[in-house]
N, C-alpha and C positions, 0 to 999 in steps of 0.2 A: 515387768520390763517391757518398755515400748519398743517399737520397730527401730526407731532411731538410736536407742540406747545400745543396740547390738553393734552398730557401726561406730559409735563413740567409744565404746569399750574395746573394740577390736579394729584399730585404724588400718592394719595391714589388710584385713578382709575388705575394708572399704576401698582401699587403693587398688587391690587386685580386681575387685568387681568393677570399679570404674574403668580400669584399663581394658578389661574384657569387653565391656559395653562400647568403649571407644573403638576398639579393633573391629567388632562386629558392625558398628555403624559405618566405618570407613570401607569395609568390604562390601556392605550393602550399597553404599553410595557409588562405588566404582562399577557395580553391576547394573545400575539403573540406565535405561535408555533415555535419551533426550528427545522428547516429542514436543516440547514446548517451544522449540525454535524451528519451525518448518521453513523450508525454502519458499520465499515469497517472490513472485515475479511481478513487479510493478510495471504495467504497460502504459505507454503514452504514445498517442498518435499526433503527429504534427501536420497541420494543413497550412500551406503557404500559398498566398495569392499575390498576383502582380497586377497593378492598375497604373500603367505609366502616365506620368504627368499629373496625377491626382494628389491633392493635399491629404494629410493624415485624417482630417475631419471627413473629407469626402470618401476616402477608403473605408473609414469606420462606418459611416452612414449607409453606404450603398453596397459594401461587400462584407465587412467583418460582422456587423451586427446581424444581418439576415442569415448569414451562414452559421453564426454562433447559435442563434435560436433554433435553427433546423437540427444542427448537430446535437444540441443538448437534449433533444427529444428522442434521440436514437436509443435503442435498447442496449443496456450494458454500460452506458456512460455514467461515470460517477460525477464529474464536474468538468467545466470547460473554462479556460482562460484565454485571453487574446491580447494582442498588441498590434496597434495600427501605426504605421509610419508613412511618410510621403511616398506614394507609389507602391507600397508593399504592406502586407499584413501577415501575421502568423497566429494561428489558433492552435492551442494545445488541448488535446482531449485526453482526459485521464480515465482509463478503463477500470471499472469496478472489480475488486478482488474476486477471484473465482470465476470470472467470465472468460470465455474463449476470445482472445484478442483478435484472432483472424475473423471471427464472426462479427465482432463489434466493428472492425475496420470495414468489412463489407457493408454493414448497415450505415456507417458514416459516409462511405462513398455513395450509397444510394441517396442519402439525404442531401449530399452536395449536388448530385445530378438533378434532384427535384428542384433545388434552388436555382440551378443553372438555367432551367427552362421556364422559370417563373416570369 
């Protein structure tokens, strides 16, 4: 007599055993703690500059691109995006996960100050 023959010959035993396993599985699932979905804080730092009267191309060439290169070299920066408009630019700095956003912002400010006196 095979293992499966026991359950074929006794269907009530198979149903009861399946129900017990289902209940134990539901109880175990309800007691599990969720650690796979941690709270993630995605930090973005925005740098805005004003260059009155300048075209978008001038703002990009003289302000946005040099600042973007400096900021991208800061410790803790994941990536940098920018947008240049006539007389105005905005640089978005994405902070790497796990980094302290305050420390990264201090580093970004230091990089901006370096570029300011260049």
